[in-house]
N, C-alpha and C positions, 0 to 999 in steps of 0.2 A: 713210356714205352713208345717206340717209333711205329708208325703205321707202315705196313708192308704194302707197297704199291706196285702193281703189275700193269704195264702198258701193253695193249694189244692193238697194233696199228701196222699196216704194210709199208707206209711211207717212211723211209729212213730219215728224210729231212724233218718230218714232223716228230718222229721219235727222238731225234737228237735235240730238237728244240724243247720238247717236254722234259727230257733228261736234264737239260741246262736249267730249266725252271725249278725242278724238284731236287736236284742234286745239292743245292745250297740250303735247303730247308731242313732244319734240325728234326722236325717231327716225322719225316719220311725216310724209309729205307727202300731204295729202288731195287726191284727184282729184275732179272734178265728179261728184257721185253720179248714179246711174241709177235711175229709178223702175220700170223693168221689165227683163226679160231679152231683150226683142225684138231689140235690136241689140247684144247683149253680145259676141258673137263678134267683130264688127267693132271694138268698143271695146277689146277685149283687145289687138288688133293695133296700134291707133293710140295708145292711152294707155300700154300696156305696164306695167300695175300689177304689183307684187310679190305683193300679197295682195288677194283679192276677198272682202269680207264680204257674204254674200248670203243673202237669205231663201230657204230651200230649197224653198218652195212655188212659187217662180217658174220653176223649171226641172224638166223631166221627166228629163233625162239630163245629168249633169254631165261625163260622159266627153268629150263633144264640146268642152268648154271647155279641155281639157288638151292639145290637139294642137299648139299653136303652138310657134314657135322659142323664145320667151321663157317660162321656167318660171313658173307662177303657183300660189300656194297658195290653196285655196278653203276658206273658213271659213263654216260654216253659222250663220246668225243665227236663233235659235229663240225664239219667244215663244208658241207654240201647239204642240199635239201634232204630231210628225213621226215617221213610221215609223223604227224603228231601222235597217232595211235601207237606207233613204235616207241616213241620217246617216253610215253607214260609208264612203260615197264621198267624204267631205270630209276635209280634213287636220286640222281641228279643229272644235269646236262651241262657240259662245258662246251662253249663255242670257241673255236680256235682263235677268234678275233677278240676274245675277252682279254683283259689285262692280266698280267702275271699274278697280282695279289688276289684277284677274283678267282682265277683258276685254282690257285692253291687253297683258298678258303672253301670253295665249292667242293673240291675233292676231300678236304679234311672233314667238312661237316657231313659228308655222305657216309663216312665210316661208321660201322656199328659201334666201335669202341669210343669214337668221339661223341656219339649220341649219348652214351651212358655218362661220359665225363662231363657233358654239358647239361645234363638233366638238371632242371631247376634254374638254368641260365636262359632266360627268355629275352635277353637284350637283342633288339634288332640292330643290324648294321645301318649306317647312314643310307646306303643304297636300297636296302630292304624297306626302310622307312619311306624313302621317296616313291618306291613302287607301291607300297601300301596306301599312301596318300592319293596317288593317281587312281588306284583301283577303287578306293572309296568314293572317288569323284565320278565313278561310272565309266572310266576309260577301258578300252579293250587292250589286250596284250600288245597288239600292233601299235596302237596310239601311245601306249606307255613306252614301248621300245623307241618310237620316233621322238617322243618328248625327252627321253633320257639319253638318246643317242647310243643305244645298245641294241643287240639282236633280240628277236622275239624269244629265242631259246634262253637267253640270259634272263629275260623277264620271267619266263616259266620257272627257271631255277630259283630265282628270288621268291616267287610265289610259293614254291614247295618249301623253301626255308622258312618263310613267314608262317605257313600252315604248321610246320613242324614245331616251331618255337612257341607259337601261340596256342596251338591245339584247336584252332578255329578253321573250319573248312569252307564255310559259306561267305560270299561277298558281303551279305548283309551283316553277318557276325563280325567280319573284319572291319566293316564300316563303323559299327558300334565300338569296337576295340579302339579304332583310330580316334573316335570322338572322346571316349573315356580317358584316353591318354593325351588329350589336347593336341593331337596331330592335325586335326581339322575341326572346323566348327560347322554348324548347320548351314550357314550362308554359302559355304563352298561346295555344297552338295547340289547335284543336278535335280 
């Protein structure tokens, strides 16, 4: 079943770019985009999207978007500075500078339906593994972003995916996980 994707973004150029990315993807059905969050609560009820890809500067409180009968994943679309505290209320973060494949995968993995279909599948992607190794070596999100040449928001998204897939929330626990899976050895730890 295709994931119903609603894009909420005022910039026509960005919306058209996102439509071009998701249009060719078999697992998504694009809904008519919204340019503001003014009537978004009503639209969530009528359109019943699985995932909302939204510019976080358009809403002050995302909690009111989660109250409906139909579970919806909220993915922040970032292309300017957004407070870290704001982003933690989203299921995932997509940076506009991320590559096409990463954007698609991040949005797909954020979906409640995808979560159920991937339950039991704890395989980390190559990029998530790279983030995990750097994390286990004691590096900060900024240091990881610089080392992997990605944005800090992308690192945060990868960390959320790692936590989701492994069920481990602490850095110490993730370090042990990395060691047990032969991703690092004791000599590479600080």
